C-alpha positions as CSV (number, residue, x, y, z in Angstrom):
1,X,72.2,194.8,97.3
2,X,72.7,194.1,100.5
3,X,74.0,190.8,101.9
4,X,71.2,188.4,103.8
5,X,72.0,186.7,106.9
6,X,70.9,183.4,108.4
7,X,68.8,184.6,112.0
8,X,72.0,182.9,113.7
9,X,74.3,185.7,112.0
10,X,72.0,188.5,112.6
11,X,71.5,187.8,116.3
12,X,75.7,187.2,116.9
13,X,76.5,190.8,115.1
14,X,73.8,192.5,116.6
15,X,75.2,191.2,120.2
16,X,78.6,191.9,119.0
17,X,77.6,195.7,118.2
18,X,76.2,196.0,121.4
19,X,79.0,194.7,123.3
20,X,81.2,196.9,121.3
21,X,79.2,199.7,121.3
22,X,79.2,199.5,125.3
23,X,83.2,199.4,125.5
24,X,83.3,202.4,123.3
25,X,80.5,204.6,125.5
26,X,82.4,203.6,128.3
27,X,85.6,204.7,126.9
28,X,85.1,207.5,124.2
29,X,81.5,208.7,125.8
30,X,78.6,209.3,123.6
31,X,80.1,212.3,121.2
32,X,83.6,210.4,120.6
33,X,82.2,206.9,119.9
34,X,81.9,206.5,116.2
35,X,80.2,204.1,113.7
36,X,83.7,203.8,112.4
37,X,85.2,203.0,115.2
38,X,82.1,200.0,116.3
39,X,82.6,198.7,112.8
40,X,86.0,198.0,112.7
41,X,85.8,196.6,116.2
42,X,83.1,194.2,115.1
43,X,84.9,193.7,111.7
44,X,81.9,194.4,109.6
45,X,81.5,197.0,106.8
46,X,79.6,200.2,107.4
47,X,77.1,199.4,105.0
48,X,76.2,196.2,107.4
49,X,76.1,198.3,111.0
50,X,73.0,200.4,108.8
51,X,71.2,197.2,108.1
52,X,70.9,196.9,111.8
53,X,70.8,200.1,113.4
54,X,69.7,203.4,111.5
55,X,72.0,205.8,113.6
56,X,74.7,205.0,116.3
57,X,72.6,206.7,119.0
58,X,69.6,204.0,118.7
59,X,72.6,201.4,119.4
60,X,73.9,203.2,122.2
61,X,70.3,203.9,123.5
62,X,69.8,200.4,123.2
63,X,72.8,199.4,125.0
64,X,71.9,201.9,128.0
65,X,68.3,200.4,128.4
66,X,69.6,196.8,128.4
67,X,71.7,198.0,131.2
68,X,69.2,199.8,133.0
69,X,66.9,196.3,132.1
70,X,68.5,194.4,134.1
71,X,69.0,197.2,137.2
72,X,65.1,197.3,137.3
73,X,64.8,193.6,137.4
74,X,67.4,192.9,140.2
75,X,65.4,196.0,142.1
76,X,61.9,194.1,141.3
77,X,63.3,191.2,142.3
78,X,64.8,192.6,145.5
79,X,61.4,194.1,146.4
80,X,59.4,190.8,145.3
81,X,61.8,189.1,148.1
82,X,60.5,191.7,151.0
83,X,56.8,192.0,150.0
84,X,55.7,189.8,153.1
85,X,57.7,191.6,155.2
86,X,57.0,194.7,157.3
87,X,58.4,197.6,155.2
88,X,59.6,200.8,156.5
89,X,59.9,204.1,154.2
90,X,63.6,203.7,155.8
91,X,64.4,200.4,154.4
92,X,62.4,201.3,150.9
93,X,64.5,204.4,150.8
94,X,67.7,202.5,151.5
95,X,66.6,199.7,148.8
96,X,66.2,202.5,146.1
97,X,69.2,204.5,147.0
98,X,71.2,201.3,146.7
99,X,69.3,201.4,142.9
100,X,70.3,205.0,142.2
101,X,74.1,204.1,142.8
102,X,74.2,200.7,141.0
103,X,72.7,203.1,137.8
104,X,75.6,205.7,138.7
105,X,78.3,202.7,138.3
106,X,76.7,201.4,135.6
107,X,79.7,201.0,132.9
108,X,78.1,202.9,129.9
109,X,77.2,205.5,131.9
110,X,80.5,206.0,134.4
111,X,82.3,208.5,131.8
112,X,78.6,209.8,130.5
113,X,77.4,213.4,132.0
114,X,74.7,215.1,131.4
115,X,75.7,216.9,128.7
116,X,76.4,213.5,127.1
117,X,72.9,212.3,127.4
118,X,71.4,215.5,126.8
119,X,73.0,215.1,123.4
120,X,71.7,211.4,123.1
121,X,68.5,212.1,123.8
122,X,68.2,214.8,121.2
123,X,69.3,212.8,118.4
124,X,66.6,210.2,119.2
125,X,63.3,209.8,117.5
126,X,60.9,211.5,120.2
127,X,58.6,208.2,120.1
128,X,61.7,206.1,121.2
129,X,61.7,208.6,124.3
130,X,58.2,208.7,124.9
131,X,58.4,204.4,124.6
132,X,61.5,204.3,126.9
133,X,59.7,206.5,129.7
134,X,56.5,204.8,129.4
135,X,58.5,201.6,130.0
136,X,60.0,203.0,132.9
137,X,56.4,204.6,134.1
138,X,55.0,200.6,133.6
139,X,58.0,199.1,135.5
140,X,57.7,201.9,138.2
141,X,54.0,200.8,138.5
142,X,54.7,196.9,138.7
143,X,56.9,197.6,141.9
144,X,54.8,199.6,143.4
145,X,52.1,197.0,142.8
146,X,53.9,194.6,145.0
147,X,53.1,197.0,148.4
148,X,50.3,198.4,150.2
149,X,50.1,202.2,148.9
150,X,48.3,205.5,149.8
151,X,45.3,205.1,147.4
152,X,45.7,208.9,146.1
153,X,49.3,207.7,144.0
154,X,49.5,209.4,141.0
155,X,52.2,206.7,139.3
156,X,53.1,209.4,136.6
157,X,53.6,211.8,139.0
158,X,55.6,209.0,140.8
159,X,57.7,208.3,137.8
160,X,58.6,211.9,136.9
161,X,59.4,212.2,140.2
162,X,61.8,209.1,139.8
163,X,63.1,210.6,136.7
164,X,63.7,213.5,138.0
165,X,65.9,211.9,140.8
166,X,68.0,210.3,137.9
167,X,68.7,213.6,136.2
168,X,69.6,215.0,139.4
169,X,72.7,211.7,139.7
170,X,73.8,213.3,136.5
171,X,74.9,216.3,138.1
172,X,76.7,215.1,141.1
173,X,79.6,217.3,141.2
174,X,77.2,220.5,140.7
175,X,75.4,219.3,144.1
176,X,78.3,218.6,145.9
177,X,80.6,215.6,146.3
178,X,80.0,216.1,150.0
179,X,76.7,216.3,150.3
180,X,75.4,213.9,147.1
181,X,74.4,210.8,148.9
182,X,72.5,212.4,151.8
183,X,70.8,214.6,149.5
184,X,69.6,211.7,147.2
185,X,68.5,209.9,150.0
186,X,66.3,212.9,151.5
187,X,64.8,213.3,148.1
188,X,64.0,209.5,147.6
189,X,62.8,209.4,150.9
190,X,60.6,212.2,150.4
191,X,58.6,210.2,147.6
192,X,58.6,207.0,149.2
193,X,57.2,208.9,152.3
194,X,54.5,209.9,149.5
195,X,53.8,206.6,148.4
196,X,53.3,204.5,151.6
């Protein structure tokens, strides 16, 4: 029979699992991060892990989502701060570009490559991925709603375009390090000019 935990204990264990999973992900990547390593670091039995998460992939994805959510909130706040200012496509492009550069530097994604992200994605239930994509689309809608945008803008297409740019960031070496930043800015600018 599984051990019962108080709400405070559950929250503490969940937080510790996420902290150590983030460290493992940054150190080992998705493939080499194991439940055994995480539970050893948190000092709980392996069976206890499964009281909190059905798989390591669900835990790793939650860690990544939390870090992405923090960056999204930071970007939303930056957008909110300039909403009354005259906003050019160049200024908005620069802000979004900085968002992608911060995303690249997220601790848990530094050592992850496209193959690692794809592996994680394949191991997650489709409804989790769909929910994540919908959350992203909702956040993009919320951000775009701050500005005067063209009436014909299809938010789902814009969201998909920003997702495409994110996937491009996973292929920085393939794109070419020398051209990468400029190429990223061109792609973002192309989307921004469709919006405002």
